[in-house]
Structure formats: structure tokens, C-alpha cells
C-alpha angles and dihedrals in degrees: 000000000000120000115239090244090066092070134259099263107133131183132089102285097047092045090050090051091054093047092048090050090057091047093049091049091053090048090048090233098163098186095050093042093051093045095048092047089053092049093047089050089052089051092050090049090052090049093057098038116107128030098318140013114262143167115264121235118233089256090054091048089052090049090055090047091051090050092050091048091050091051090053092047092050092045091050090053092047093049092047091050089050091053095251098129096165093055091044090054090050092052091047090050091051090050089053090054091051092045089063088070096048126086116259114275125234111264119242094257094053092046091049092051093049092049090047090057092053093044089053091049091050091048090051088054090052098258112126139156125020090323087075093057095101096047094045092048089048090055097042100047097065091046095053096037110171094342094094134029117249094240092053091049092048091050091052093046090049091048093051095044091051091050094052 
């Protein structure tokens, strides 16, 4: 059972994070322990943000996880660009730990097919080229939900609109 000091976030993902933290501490897995502590801190911060403390839903927990993964990915890129390969590898490793708690993402082929359908629908309605970006994104986002990051979706939509 979780101690009250660990936060009130319930739900499957948050509970699994807390259990895995305990396991990683026992195994003396420094990378996983540090990463999970950081994620749990971010969850606690999200719980108390706003006008009153509250328990996060599983969707809100996943949103925090996605945000934390994105931070690690951007940091890894920045460190790599600055020639700090060791630190970039550490950030990438932390992102991989966080990714274990996120739902599987759509593969490139599935995302491309879904975007192609919406680009074709927009073209049939008379919207073509980059001017159709907003309407295509508006149609694609609800269909992909949390299965693809917004930047990845936008890049694919942009690519297909520029081709056609």
C-alpha cells in the first residue's frame, strides 16, 4: 500500500509507477529509480496545481507522462547538438523508461494511411495544399487520439499536403 506522502494519484498507471519505483530501489537500478522519482514528482505537482489538490485521472497521468517523455527527447537532442553524447544517452534512456508506461504509438505506415484518407476527404471538399492543414489536422487528431504525438501528426499532414 502506498504511503500518504507518495501522493494521492490513484489509477492503474500511477499505482504501477509507485510499485515499480519500489522494485527499482530494491534492485538498485539507479536510472529507473531516478526517472520514476522524477515522474512521480511531476504527477504530484500536477495534482496540486490549480485551485485545489485533486486526484488525477488515468488520462491526466498519461498526459504528464507524455510531457515528461517529450522533455527527455528534447533534452537528448539539445545535449547531442551540444556535443554532450553521454548526457544525451542518459536523457534517451530516461525517455525509454517513461515510454514503457505509455500506450503503443501508431506506426508510420498506419499514420500515413490515416492522414491520406483525411487529405483525400479534404481534397474532395475542395481544400488542397497547405491551406487545408487546419481542416485535415482537425479531422486527424480525434482519430489518432493519444496514439501519435501532435508534432508527428502535423509533420505527416504537412508532408502529404506538400506532395499533393
